[in-house]
BADOKOL-787096 format. One line per 3 residues: number of its first residue (from 1); their letters; for each residue x, y, z of N, C-alpha, C, O. Coordinates in steps of 0.05 Angstrom, whole numbers. Example, Ala and Ser with C-alpha at 12.3 -4.5 7.8 and 13.67 -1.06 7.14 Angstrom:
residues 2
1 = AS = 264,-114,156,246,-90,156,264,-66,156,285,-66,169 ~ 257,-45,142,273,-21,143,258,1,157,268,23,161
END
This chain:
residues 116
1 = MPE = -29,74,-366,-29,86,-340,-5,104,-335,-1,112,-312 ~ 11,110,-355,34,127,-349,27,154,-337,42,166,-323 ~ 2,164,-343,-6,190,-332,-7,189,-302,-5,210,-289
4 = LFD = -10,166,-289,-10,164,-260,18,172,-249,21,179,-226 ~ 38,170,-266,66,174,-257,78,200,-269,102,205,-265 ~ 62,216,-283,72,241,-294,83,258,-272,70,264,-252
7 = GHV = 108,266,-275,121,283,-255,129,269,-229,141,282,-212 ~ 124,243,-226,131,229,-202,160,222,-202,170,210,-221 ~ 174,229,-181,202,220,-178,201,198,-156,197,204,-133
10 = SEP = 207,174,-165,206,151,-147,227,155,-125,250,164,-130 ~ 220,147,-101,239,147,-78,243,119,-69,230,110,-50 ~ 260,104,-83,264,76,-76,273,73,-47,288,89,-36
13 = AWI = 263,51,-35,269,45,-7,267,15,-3,255,1,-19 ~ 279,6,18,276,-22,27,249,-23,42,247,-12,64 ~ 229,-36,31,203,-35,43,195,-62,54,205,-83,45
16 = HGD = 177,-62,73,167,-87,86,155,-106,66,161,-130,66 ~ 137,-95,49,125,-111,28,99,-125,36,84,-133,18 ~ 93,-129,61,69,-142,70,59,-128,95,52,-141,115
19 = LWH = 59,-102,94,52,-86,117,22,-82,120,10,-65,108 ~ 11,-99,137,-17,-97,144,-19,-101,174,0,-111,187 ~ -42,-95,186,-44,-95,215,-39,-123,227,-32,-126,251
22 = GNL = -43,-144,211,-38,-172,221,-8,-177,225,-1,-197,238 ~ 9,-161,213,38,-164,216,50,-143,235,74,-137,233 ~ 34,-133,253,43,-114,273,37,-124,300,14,-134,306
25 = GFS = 56,-123,317,53,-130,346,66,-110,363,78,-91,353 ~ 65,-114,389,77,-96,408,92,-112,429,83,-132,438 ~ 115,-102,437,131,-114,458,116,-113,484,105,-92,491
28 = EST = 115,-136,498,101,-136,524,115,-117,544,101,-104,560 ~ 141,-116,543,155,-100,564,156,-70,558,153,-54,576 ~ 159,-63,532,162,-34,526,139,-23,510,137,2,507
31 = QEP = 121,-40,500,99,-32,483,108,-19,457,92,-5,444 ~ 133,-23,449,143,-13,424,132,-31,402,129,-55,405 ~ 126,-19,378,116,-35,356,137,-54,345,160,-47,344
34 = ILF = 128,-77,336,145,-97,324,131,-105,298,108,-114,298 ~ 145,-103,276,135,-113,250,147,-140,244,171,-144,249 ~ 131,-158,234,141,-185,228,129,-194,201,113,-181,189
37 = DPA = 138,-218,193,130,-231,168,135,-213,144,117,-209,127 ~ 159,-203,141,164,-185,118,166,-200,92,173,-224,91 ~ 161,-186,71,165,-195,43,181,-173,30,172,-161,10
40 = CYW = 204,-167,41,219,-143,34,229,-143,5,235,-163,-7 ~ 228,-119,-6,240,-114,-32,247,-84,-34,238,-68,-18 ~ 264,-78,-54,272,-51,-59,253,-39,-79,251,-50,-102
43 = GDR = 238,-19,-72,219,-7,-91,211,20,-82,220,31,-63 ~ 192,32,-97,182,58,-91,168,56,-64,151,39,-59 ~ 176,74,-46,165,73,-18,135,75,-18,122,66,1
46 = EAE = 123,88,-38,93,90,-40,80,62,-43,58,58,-34 ~ 94,43,-55,83,17,-60,75,3,-34,58,-14,-33 ~ 89,10,-12,83,-1,14,54,3,22,42,-14,36
49 = FGI = 42,24,12,15,31,21,-7,16,6,-31,19,13 ~ 0,0,-14,-20,-16,-28,-34,-35,-10,-58,-36,-9 ~ -18,-50,5,-31,-70,23,-41,-56,49,-60,-66,61
52 = VDM = -28,-34,57,-39,-19,79,-67,-10,73,-86,-12,89 ~ -71,0,48,-97,10,40,-117,-14,36,-141,-11,42 ~ -108,-36,27,-125,-59,22,-138,-69,48,-162,-76,48
55 = FHG = -122,-71,69,-132,-83,94,-138,-62,116,-148,-70,137 ~ -131,-37,111,-135,-16,131,-123,-25,158,-102,-38,158 ~ -135,-18,180,-125,-28,206,-105,-11,220,-100,-15,244
58 = FDR = -93,9,207,-75,27,220,-90,53,227,-105,63,211 ~ -85,63,251,-99,88,258,-85,112,248,-63,110,237 ~ -97,135,252,-86,160,242,-58,166,252,-42,178,238
61 = SFF = -51,157,276,-25,163,287,-3,150,270,19,160,267 ~ -9,126,258,10,113,241,17,131,217,40,135,210 ~ -5,140,204,-1,156,180,12,183,186,29,193,172
64 = DAY = 3,195,209,15,221,217,45,218,222,61,235,213 ~ 53,197,235,81,192,241,97,187,215,118,198,211 ~ 86,170,198,100,164,173,104,189,156,126,195,147
67 = FSG = 82,203,151,83,226,133,96,251,146,100,271,133 ~ 102,250,172,117,272,184,146,269,176,161,289,175 ~ 155,245,170,183,240,162,186,240,132,207,247,121
70 = YSK = 165,231,118,165,229,89,139,240,79,118,228,82 ~ 140,264,67,116,276,58,104,261,34,119,248,19 ~ 78,263,30,65,251,7,74,266,-18,73,291,-19
73 = ADG = 81,251,-38,88,263,-64,62,270,-78,41,258,-74 ~ 63,290,-95,40,298,-111,30,273,-127,46,259,-138 ~ 4,269,-126,-8,247,-141,-8,221,-126,-17,200,-137
76 = FER = 0,220,-101,1,196,-85,-26,182,-85,-28,158,-90 ~ -48,197,-79,-74,185,-78,-83,173,-104,-98,154,-105 ~ -74,186,-126,-81,175,-153,-67,149,-159,-78,132,-172
79 = RLP = -43,146,-149,-27,121,-153,-35,99,-134,-31,75,-140 ~ -46,105,-111,-51,86,-90,-68,62,-100,-62,39,-93 ~ -90,66,-116,-105,43,-125,-88,24,-142,-93,-1,-141
82 = LYR = -69,34,-157,-52,16,-173,-35,-1,-155,-31,-25,-160 ~ -24,11,-134,-8,-5,-115,-25,-25,-100,-16,-47,-95 ~ -50,-18,-94,-69,-36,-81,-76,-59,-100,-78,-82,-91
85 = LYH = -79,-53,-125,-87,-74,-145,-67,-97,-145,-74,-120,-148 ~ -41,-90,-143,-21,-111,-143,-27,-132,-121,-26,-156,-126 ~ -34,-123,-97,-39,-141,-75,-66,-155,-79,-69,-179,-71
88 = ELN = -86,-141,-90,-111,-154,-95,-108,-177,-116,-120,-198,-112 ~ -93,-172,-136,-88,-193,-156,-73,-216,-144,-79,-239,-150 ~ -54,-210,-127,-39,-231,-114,-58,-248,-97,-56,-273,-97
91 = HLN = -75,-235,-82,-94,-250,-65,-115,-265,-81,-123,-287,-73 ~ -123,-254,-104,-141,-268,-122,-127,-294,-131,-140,-315,-132 ~ -102,-292,-139,-87,-315,-148,-84,-336,-125,-87,-360,-130
94 = LFG = -77,-327,-101,-72,-345,-79,-97,-357,-66,-98,-380,-59 ~ -118,-340,-63,-140,-347,-46,-167,-349,-61,-187,-357,-49 ~ -167,-342,-87,-191,-347,-103,-210,-323,-106,-204,-301,-100
97 = DAY = -234,-330,-115,-254,-311,-124,-264,-291,-103,-277,-272,-110 ~ -258,-296,-78,-267,-277,-58,-255,-249,-63,-267,-229,-53 ~ -233,-247,-78,-221,-222,-83,-228,-211,-111,-219,-189,-118
100 = LGA = -243,-225,-127,-250,-217,-154,-264,-190,-154,-258,-173,-171 ~ -284,-186,-137,-299,-161,-137,-281,-137,-130,-284,-116,-142 ~ -263,-141,-112,-244,-119,-105,-226,-112,-129,-221,-89,-134
103 = VEN = -217,-133,-143,-200,-129,-166,-215,-113,-187,-205,-94,-198 ~ -240,-122,-193,-256,-108,-213,-262,-79,-205,-260,-61,-222 ~ -268,-74,-180,-273,-47,-171,-249,-29,-173,-251,-6,-181
106 = TIR = -226,-40,-166,-201,-24,-167,-194,-18,-196,-185,4,-202 ~ -197,-38,-214,-192,-32,-243,-210,-10,-253,-201,7,-268 ~ -236,-11,-246,-254,11,-254,-244,38,-242,-245,58,-256
109 = QIK = -236,37,-217,-226,62,-205,-201,73,-219,-199,97,-224 ~ -183,56,-226,-159,64,-241,-166,75,-268,-155,95,-277 ~ -184,61,-282,-192,71,-309,-204,98,-307,-199,115,-324
112 = KIS = -221,103,-286,-234,129,-283,-213,150,-277,-215,172,-288 ~ -193,144,-260,-172,163,-254,-155,169,-279,-149,192,-285 ~ -149,148,-295,-132,151,-318,-146,167,-340,-133,182,-355
115 = LA = -173,166,-341,-188,180,-362,-194,209,-354,-203,225,-370 ~ -191,215,-328,-198,242,-318,-179,263,-328,-182,286,-322
END
């Protein structure tokens, strides 16, 4: 899968690590967003989107705001399934066969991208 990273310059960042809509709340008084239940680590900032993509739940304004400050690197969409696969495999390990179909589909998707 090295071709997924051809020309990619990683932008390491301190990332949430478990960023999905279930870990987002809003302050009652100010309505400002609050992120909780982090699994923080230092990694490629694109990796954050693996679980975002897996569970969806964020509206367009989230992505518009994020990518207005950090533009998408070339090939981001090609790498996204690989980042998602990490979380699908983790969920398969933790929660069982309910995630097996998603893992298999993502592996097929990655193979197709890699062979293109």
